[in-house]
N, C-alpha and C positions, 0 to 999 in steps of 0.2 A: 106270154105270164113272165118271160126274163126282165123285159124293160117295164112291165107294171112292178114288178119288185124293186128295181131301181129306183122309180119313180117314188115308190112308197117311203123306202130309205130316204132318199133326200128330201120328202116334205118330213118326214119324222125326226132329221137332223134341225131343219129349219124351225119347227115347233119347238124344240129342246132348247134351240140358242136363243129364241125368242122368250121363252120361259126365264131364260137366264141372264136376259139382257144383255148378250153377248151381239155386236156390231150395231149397238144402240147408244149413242153418246150419253155419259152420264148427266143426268138432269138434278138441279138443285135439291129436288127434295123428292122421295118416292116410296115405293114399299116393296121394292126388288127383294126377294129371298131367293137365289140361285140355287137349283139342286146340286149343279157342279160350280165349285168355286174357282175361278182362274185367277192364277196369283203368279206374279213376276217375281224374280229374283235378280239382284244387280248382278252384270255381266263385269264383274271386275278382276275372274280369274276364269281358269277353263271351265267352259259351260256345263260340261259331261260330268267334271268332278264335283260342281256345284250340286248339281241333279242328285248325283249317287250320296253325296254327303247330309242332303235334307230329305231322304225317304220318312226317316221317323218323325220329323217335323211335319209332314204331310198327314201323316198315319195319327199323330197327335191331333191336329187340326178337324181332322174327320171324326174325331171320337167327341171332341169337345163341342163341334158345331152341329153335327148331326146331317152333313152332307158330304159330297165327294170333292176331292180336292185335286186339281190338276197344276202342277209345277212348272214352270218354264223359263227358261232363260235367253232373253232376247240376245241378238248379235250385237248391239250397240245401245247405249244411252239413249239415242235418237227414235229408235226402233220402239224400244220403252214408252218414251213419252207419247208416240203417235199410238201405239197401241190403246195406253190408258185414254186420249180423247178419243180414240174412236169407238171406244166402247168393248174392247176386248178381252179387260182383264176387270176384274173386281177387287182385288187388292195388288199392290205391288211396295216392294223394297226401294225407294228412291236413293240416289246421292242428294244431298242437300240443293244443289245447283239444280239438277235434272226435274226435284219436285217444285220448285220455285218459278222455275220455267214452264213447268208442265200449270201449275194452279196460276199462274199470271197469266197463260193464253186464255182463260177462262173457262177450265176445264172444272169442273164440280166434284173436287176430291176434296178431303178430309185428312191432314196428318193427325193420328191418335196416338202412338208409340214409338219412342226411342231406347237403342238397347242400352244398358246401364254398362259402363266398365269402370271397374273402381268406384264404383258409387256415382258415378256422373255419368249424364247424358252429353258430355261433350268431349271431343277428341282432336288429337292434331295433326296436322299434313307436315310430311318432313323434306327436306332435299338432301338428296345423297349423292356422291361424288364417287369416282373411280380413284382407289388410293394412288394411282400414278399421274393423276392428271393434272396436279399441283395446285390443287382447290383447295382451303380450308376455311374460306369464309365467301358469303354471297358477290364479293367484288372480282373476286376471281373468277368467276363463272363468264366474265366479259371476252369475247372472241370464241367461244367455247361451243360445243355441241350440246344443246340441252334437250331432254325428253320429257314430253308429256303423255298420261294415258289417253283417255278418251275428251275430246272437247268440251264435252258436257260433265265431265268429272268433276268434284269439289275439289279432293283433296290430291287430285292427280292432274290438275288443270287450275282451277280458280285460286284456290290458297296459294300454291306454290308461284304462280305467275304475278299475284298480289305482293308477294315477299321480295320478289326481284323488281317489281316496280317501286316499292320503297327504297330499294337499294340502288335506284334510278337505272336498272337494266332493261331496256326495251328491246321487245322480239322483233327479230328481222335487223335490227340495228345494231344493238349490242353482243347478241348472242343467235346463233341457228337454233330455231326450234324444230322440234319433230314430235308427231301424234302417234303415240306407238298401240293406244287403244284398250291398255291393261295396266293395272300397277307391277303386275309381275314380269310384263315385259320391259317396263322402265328400270326395274331393279336388274334383269338379267343381260341386257343391252347396257348396261352401266357397268356390268362386273365383266363384261366381254371387251369393253371400252370401245364398242360401238358407236357411243357418246361419252362424254365426259361428265354427264348430272343428270338427274332428272328430280322429277317431284313424286311423291305417292304418300298414301296413308302409314302413319307409325305404326299401327296394329298389323298392317299386311306386311310389313318390313320386318316387323319383330316374328311373325308367325315363319317366314320364309326362311329367317335367320336359324330358328328351333328347328323346322325340318332339314335344315341345311341345304338349303335350295339354292342360296347365296351364303357366301364368306364374307362375315363384318369386317375382315382384315381388307379384302379388295373392296369392298362395296359401304363407305362411311357415311354416316350423318355428319353434316357441316351445319344443318340450320333445324331448327323446330319452331313451327308457327305458333300464333296465341291460340285458346282454345276456340273450337267451333262448335254448334249443336250438331249432335248425330244426324246419322242419316235415319230417316224417317219413315216408320211404316205408314202406307197412306190406303184408303179406300174410298170408294164412288160413293158421294154424296146421299144418291138414290136409292140406297140399301134400305131394307125395311128397318125402324129406329132399333127395336128390340134386337134384330139378328146384329146389328152395328155395337149392340151394347154388349153383346155376348162374344164377338170376335174379339174386341178390348181386352174385356176379362181374360179370355183364354191365353192373351200375349201377357197381359201384367201378372196372372197367376202360374206362368211360364215358371217351372222349376227342374225340370228334367234336364242333367246334367249333360247328357250325351249330346241332346238337341240342341242346347243352348251352346254347347261347345263348335258344333258345326256351324251355327249362326254367329260365331264368333262373340257373344255378348254372355255377361254375368246376370241376366235376365232384361225386364223392360218395364221402363217408367211411362206414365202418361206423357204426352208432349201435344201441343198446337202450333197453329200457322204463326203466330206471332214471334215464337222462337228464331224463326229463319228471315226475320226483317236486314239481320246482319247480312246474310248471306246476299239479299238485295241488293246492299246498299255494295259490297263486295263485287257484285256482279257487273254493274254500272260502271263502276272504276275500270274493271278487267275488259269491257267489252270494246273499249277504244282501242284495244292491240290485241284483237284477235288474230 
């Protein structure tokens, strides 16, 4: 009897996952309307903290969409990309570069919303330096130790590397590069002088300063990038069209201050794939210097 119960439970689990499309690669079109919506949040800070801060967000979506919501934070960007490609996710909050990488590998996903900051769906990457490292401009990074976040991150790898290339600084040739996995790790290692400088998101830097996690007297901003399209919210293309519209509406109409604060947003606006062509162009340049 014990074994029959176990087998029944396993079969039930498989049935539920099949109904939700879990484990099935996203198709170009479909009518998928999952009972549980699997959503991945970007692993740019401590995962446990991200999940704790976004409990209200999950509750809001459950009420707005009429289904259960399960939030996850993958260990890194590559796992997030492969999880979407393998069909283990329905929605994901991608970095621009990781979205482009996933989309251009043939995954059927649609960018549908981007967060608003100061009324805009664009943001900036910055390059920071330890105050005692003797760095006041990009050219001063030559011969120094430089930290990036995740290799698939836009604002803590792709953009800062592109800015250094503009200054004619080649990784491994003109400076030593290190990948530390996250924005906060970059900031903390610059502050402790484990590295001389690093690249990260401007908004995350401001948040860390506000929380007094880092001291702006020790970690100074030496360069700000041009504007790039904000991190996109992405959904599987094979979700039911009416359900997709409902999801998009839930984001665009989100006004709850506490939820938006946890998402580091002032609101959300519609966005589409074309907005990320500028990221595709930058990726082609940077890919030669991985």
